[in-house]
C-alpha positions as CSV (number, residue, x, y, z in Angstrom):
1,M,0.0,0.0,0.0
2,N,1.5,3.3,-1.0
3,A,1.7,6.3,1.3
4,R,-1.4,8.1,-0.2
5,A,-3.5,5.0,0.0
6,L,-2.4,4.4,3.6
7,L,-3.4,7.9,4.5
8,L,-6.8,7.6,3.0
9,A,-7.4,4.2,4.5
10,F,-6.4,5.0,8.0
11,W,-6.8,8.7,8.4
12,P,-10.6,8.7,8.8
13,V,-11.0,12.5,8.2
14,A,-8.7,12.8,5.2
15,A,-11.3,12.1,2.5
16,T,-14.1,14.2,3.9
17,A,-15.0,17.8,3.2
18,Q,-15.6,18.8,6.8
19,G,-13.1,21.5,7.3
20,F,-9.3,21.2,6.8
21,A,-8.5,17.5,7.1
22,G,-12.1,16.8,8.1
23,L,-11.5,18.2,11.6
24,A,-15.1,19.3,11.8
25,G,-16.4,15.7,11.5
26,E,-18.5,14.4,14.3
27,A,-16.7,13.0,17.3
28,G,-18.8,9.9,17.6
29,D,-17.7,7.7,20.5
30,F,-14.4,9.5,21.0
31,A,-13.8,11.6,24.2
32,Q,-14.4,15.3,24.1
33,P,-12.5,18.0,25.9
34,R,-14.3,19.3,29.0
35,P,-13.8,22.6,30.8
36,G,-12.4,22.3,34.3
37,T,-10.1,19.3,33.4
38,V,-6.7,19.6,35.1
39,L,-3.8,18.8,32.8
40,T,-1.3,16.6,34.5
41,F,2.4,16.4,33.7
42,P,4.3,14.5,32.6
43,A,1.4,12.2,31.8
44,D,-0.2,14.6,29.3
45,H,3.0,14.8,27.3
46,G,2.1,11.3,26.1
47,A,-0.7,10.0,23.8
48,H,-4.4,10.2,24.6
49,P,-6.0,7.2,22.8
50,D,-9.6,8.0,23.7
51,F,-9.3,11.2,21.5
52,R,-9.4,11.1,17.8
53,I,-6.6,13.5,16.8
54,E,-3.5,15.0,18.5
55,W,-0.1,16.4,17.7
56,W,3.3,17.2,18.9
57,Y,4.4,20.2,16.9
58,L,7.8,22.0,17.1
59,T,8.9,25.0,15.1
60,A,12.2,26.9,15.4
61,S,13.4,30.3,14.2
62,L,17.1,30.1,13.6
63,T,20.1,32.2,12.6
64,G,23.0,30.5,10.8
65,A,26.7,31.0,11.2
66,D,26.4,32.5,7.7
67,G,24.1,35.2,9.1
68,L,21.0,34.0,7.2
69,P,17.6,33.3,8.8
70,Y,16.4,29.7,8.7
71,G,13.4,27.8,10.1
72,L,12.7,24.2,10.9
73,Q,9.6,22.1,11.7
74,W,9.2,18.7,13.3
75,T,5.6,17.4,13.7
76,L,4.1,14.1,14.7
77,F,0.3,13.6,14.3
78,R,-1.8,10.7,15.7
79,S,-5.3,10.0,14.3
80,A,-7.5,7.1,15.4
81,L,-10.3,5.1,13.8
82,A,-11.7,4.0,17.1
83,P,-11.1,5.2,20.7
84,G,-8.7,3.2,22.9
85,A,-7.5,1.1,20.0
86,P,-3.8,1.8,19.3
87,E,-3.7,-0.8,16.5
88,R,-6.2,1.4,14.6
89,N,-4.1,4.5,14.8
90,L,-2.4,6.3,11.9
91,W,0.8,8.2,12.7
92,M,2.1,10.9,10.3
93,G,5.3,12.9,10.6
94,H,6.3,16.1,8.8
95,A,9.7,17.7,8.8
96,A,10.9,20.8,7.0
97,V,13.7,23.3,6.7
98,T,13.1,26.7,5.3
99,T,15.8,29.0,3.9
100,P,15.3,32.5,2.3
101,D,15.1,30.8,-1.1
102,R,14.4,27.1,-0.5
103,H,11.8,25.0,1.3
104,F,12.7,21.3,2.0
105,V,9.9,19.0,3.1
106,A,9.6,15.3,4.0
107,E,6.7,13.1,5.2
108,R,6.6,9.8,7.0
109,L,3.5,7.5,7.6
110,A,3.0,4.6,10.0
111,R,0.0,2.5,11.1
112,G,-1.1,0.6,14.1
113,D,0.8,-0.2,17.2
114,I,4.0,-1.9,15.9
115,G,6.7,0.4,17.3
116,Q,7.3,2.3,14.1
117,A,5.9,5.4,15.6
118,G,4.7,6.5,19.1
119,V,5.1,8.7,22.1
120,T,6.1,7.9,25.7
121,A,5.5,10.5,28.5
122,A,8.4,9.8,30.9
123,P,11.2,9.7,29.8
124,F,9.7,11.7,27.0
125,A,10.1,10.3,23.4
126,A,8.2,10.9,20.2
127,W,9.3,9.2,17.0
128,I,8.4,8.0,13.6
129,D,11.0,5.8,11.9
130,D,14.4,7.4,12.6
131,W,12.9,10.9,13.3
132,Q,13.1,11.5,17.0
133,M,12.3,14.1,19.6
134,H,13.4,12.8,23.0
135,G,14.8,13.7,26.4
136,D,14.6,12.7,30.1
137,T,11.9,15.4,30.4
138,L,10.4,17.9,28.1
139,D,12.8,20.5,29.4
140,T,15.9,19.1,27.6
141,L,15.4,17.5,24.1
142,R,17.3,16.2,21.2
143,L,15.6,16.6,17.8
144,T,16.5,14.8,14.6
145,A,15.0,14.3,11.1
146,T,16.2,13.5,7.6
147,G,14.7,14.0,4.2
148,T,15.9,13.4,0.6
149,D,17.9,16.6,0.5
150,F,18.1,17.9,4.1
151,A,18.7,16.8,7.7
152,Y,19.0,18.4,11.1
153,D,20.3,17.5,14.6
154,M,19.3,19.9,17.3
155,A,19.6,20.3,21.1
156,L,16.9,22.2,23.0
157,V,16.8,23.6,26.6
158,A,13.6,25.2,28.0
159,Q,14.2,28.6,29.7
160,G,10.7,29.1,31.0
161,P,7.5,27.3,32.1
162,L,4.8,25.4,30.2
163,I,1.9,27.7,29.0
164,L,-1.7,26.6,29.2
165,H,-3.9,28.2,26.6
166,G,-7.5,29.2,27.0
167,D,-9.0,28.3,30.4
168,A,-6.2,26.3,32.0
169,G,-5.6,24.4,28.8
170,Y,-9.2,24.2,27.6
171,S,-9.0,26.1,24.3
172,V,-12.3,27.0,22.6
173,K,-12.3,27.0,18.8
174,S,-15.7,28.2,17.8
175,A,-18.9,30.0,19.0
176,Q,-20.6,26.6,19.0
177,G,-18.1,25.4,21.6
178,Q,-15.7,23.1,19.8
179,A,-12.5,22.9,21.8
180,S,-9.2,21.2,22.4
181,Y,-6.8,20.7,25.2
182,Y,-3.8,22.9,24.3
183,Y,-0.5,23.8,25.9
184,S,2.9,25.0,24.7
185,Q,6.5,25.1,25.7
186,P,7.5,28.4,24.0
187,F,10.8,29.1,25.8
188,Y,13.3,26.8,24.1
189,D,16.8,27.8,23.3
190,I,17.9,25.7,20.3
191,V,21.4,24.9,18.9
192,G,22.6,22.5,16.3
193,S,23.3,21.9,12.6
194,L,21.3,21.8,9.4
195,T,22.5,19.6,6.6
196,L,21.6,21.2,3.2
197,P,22.8,20.6,-0.4
198,Q,25.4,23.3,0.1
199,G,26.8,21.6,3.3
200,D,26.4,21.8,7.1
201,I,25.3,25.0,8.7
202,A,25.6,25.7,12.4
203,V,22.5,27.4,13.8
204,T,21.1,28.9,17.0
205,G,17.7,30.3,17.9
206,T,14.4,29.8,19.7
207,A,11.9,27.0,19.4
208,W,8.3,26.5,20.3
209,L,6.5,23.2,21.0
210,D,2.7,23.0,20.8
211,R,0.7,20.1,22.2
212,E,-2.9,19.7,21.3
213,W,-5.6,17.0,21.3
214,S,-9.3,16.8,20.6
215,S,-11.9,14.8,18.7
216,Q,-13.7,17.5,16.8
217,P,-11.6,20.7,17.0
218,L,-13.5,22.6,14.3
219,A,-17.2,23.5,13.8
220,Q,-19.2,22.9,10.7
221,G,-18.4,25.7,8.3
222,Q,-14.8,26.3,9.6
223,T,-12.5,25.7,6.6
224,G,-9.0,26.3,8.1
225,W,-6.9,28.5,10.3
226,D,-4.1,31.1,10.4
227,W,-1.9,30.4,13.4
228,F,0.9,32.7,14.7
229,S,3.6,31.9,17.3
230,L,5.7,35.1,17.8
231,V,8.8,35.7,19.9
232,F,9.5,39.4,20.5
233,D,12.9,40.9,21.1
234,D,11.9,42.0,24.6
235,G,11.3,38.4,25.6
236,A,7.5,38.4,25.5
237,R,5.6,35.9,23.3
238,L,2.2,35.7,21.5
239,M,0.2,32.7,20.4
240,G,-2.8,33.8,18.3
241,F,-5.1,32.1,15.8
242,R,-7.9,33.0,13.4
243,L,-10.3,30.1,12.4
244,R,-11.9,31.0,9.1
245,G,-15.5,30.1,8.4
246,D,-19.0,31.5,8.1
247,Q,-17.9,33.7,11.0
248,D,-14.2,34.0,11.9
249,Y,-13.2,33.0,15.5
250,T,-10.0,34.2,17.2
251,S,-8.1,33.4,20.3
252,A,-4.8,34.4,21.8
253,T,-2.4,34.0,24.7
254,W,0.0,36.8,25.7
255,I,3.1,35.4,27.4
256,A,5.2,37.8,29.4
257,A,9.0,37.4,29.5
258,D,8.7,36.0,33.0
259,G,6.3,33.3,31.9
260,S,3.1,34.7,33.2
261,A,0.3,34.2,30.7
262,T,-3.0,36.0,29.8
263,A,-5.6,34.4,27.6
264,Y,-7.8,36.5,25.3
265,P,-11.2,35.6,24.0
266,D,-12.7,35.8,20.5
267,G,-12.4,39.2,19.0
268,A,-9.4,40.5,21.1
269,F,-6.8,39.3,18.6
270,L,-6.9,40.7,15.1
271,A,-5.1,39.3,12.1
272,E,-5.5,41.1,8.7
273,P,-4.0,39.6,5.5
274,L,-2.0,42.2,3.6
275,N,-0.5,40.4,0.6
276,L,-1.5,37.3,-1.3
277,H,1.5,35.3,-2.7
278,P,0.9,32.7,-5.5
279,T,3.1,29.8,-4.2
280,T,5.0,27.7,-6.7
281,A,3.6,24.4,-5.4
282,G,0.3,25.4,-4.0
283,P,-2.4,28.1,-4.0
284,A,-2.1,31.8,-3.3
285,V,-1.8,32.4,0.4
286,P,-1.4,35.6,2.5
287,T,2.3,35.8,3.4
288,Q,2.2,39.2,5.0
289,W,-0.2,40.2,7.8
290,R,-1.0,43.0,10.1
291,V,-1.4,41.5,13.6
292,R,-2.8,43.4,16.5
293,L,-3.6,42.8,20.2
294,P,-4.9,46.3,21.3
295,D,-4.9,45.4,25.0
296,R,-1.1,45.0,24.8
297,N,-0.6,47.9,22.4
298,L,0.7,45.3,19.9
299,D,0.5,46.4,16.2
300,V,3.0,44.5,14.0
301,T,3.6,43.4,10.4
302,V,4.4,39.7,10.1
303,T,6.2,38.8,6.8
304,A,7.2,35.4,5.6
305,I,11.0,34.7,5.3
306,N,10.2,32.6,2.3
307,P,6.7,33.0,0.8
308,D,7.0,29.6,-1.0
309,A,7.0,27.6,2.2
310,W,4.2,25.3,1.0
311,M,4.1,21.9,2.6
312,T,3.9,19.4,-0.3
313,V,2.5,16.6,1.9
314,S,-0.6,14.4,1.8
315,L,-2.7,17.1,3.5
316,P,-0.9,20.2,2.2
317,Y,-0.7,23.5,4.0
318,W,1.7,26.5,4.4
319,E,4.2,26.6,7.3
320,G,7.3,28.8,7.6
321,P,9.3,31.3,9.6
322,V,8.4,35.0,9.7
323,A,9.9,38.3,10.6
324,V,8.0,40.7,12.9
325,A,8.3,44.5,12.6
326,G,6.4,47.4,14.3
327,S,5.6,48.0,17.9
328,H,7.1,44.6,19.1
329,P,9.9,43.5,16.6
330,G,10.9,39.9,16.7
331,R,10.5,36.6,14.8
332,G,8.3,33.6,14.8
333,Y,6.3,31.1,12.8
334,L,3.1,31.1,10.7
335,E,0.8,28.2,9.7
336,M,-2.0,28.5,7.3
337,T,-4.4,25.7,6.4
338,G,-7.5,25.3,4.2
339,Y,-6.5,27.4,1.3
340,D,-7.1,26.1,-2.3
């Protein structure tokens, strides 16, 4: 069975039209996020087999020894056909490296509970084939991945606390009440090397890990999202997203340099697309944005380092590093899904 056939057979939402990747599909017998649930660590770093979909999602904004900006992505997704049945899981991994003029992408797929992919909470390990993100705890990690024309080997050390989004980790996604459990580790320092066609490049920077799980994170009529993780020069950080649909829905978390976090409800975070870029491998997408959070006097322009950072994978989307200018200069990452 080839990779595409495997995806369509075992990713139950891939072939539906219910939002990006079918994430607005009914939850059925799967568990649903509930407000008031207390997230528990390290247990919640691991998999949640009673939920339909979850991911371990790391992005990094890097500077090379050559002075150029780079970005990398390492993502592991788990999707289930039935609750509590690991043999009926599909695992999917995405890895990418973005330079100012190239975007390197690789994908891995695995099925069932045969050891090819998985996650353990303590010691922490997430893997698919030879791609690994692992450490004694989530505070200190090693990250590796290889593709046809790229590789990376990185070390990460957390310099701040975990951040719970929404109401203590219960993150609402629509006016109808769809939600996920969502937390981040946005305080990593990262150092290592990229292997690209021109050779090895030493890099340093900051990294951001997102953890999220749900069974129906989108509402009917929501087609995709625009997600921002921004690290400002003064040490503050911002997570913000806009879910597009019949009526847009937004949410944000302001993270002070000391690690204290403030969640913002629908309407407080504003993201306005400024420029559509016709990507080489995909559709036109907005690769420049005006992002505002008036309560924090934030008004910035977010611009892609490489507008062609289209992820040519089985469920394609845009993902890449960005530069931030304006009231709070910095850098970060942007993800955009559901464009066609």
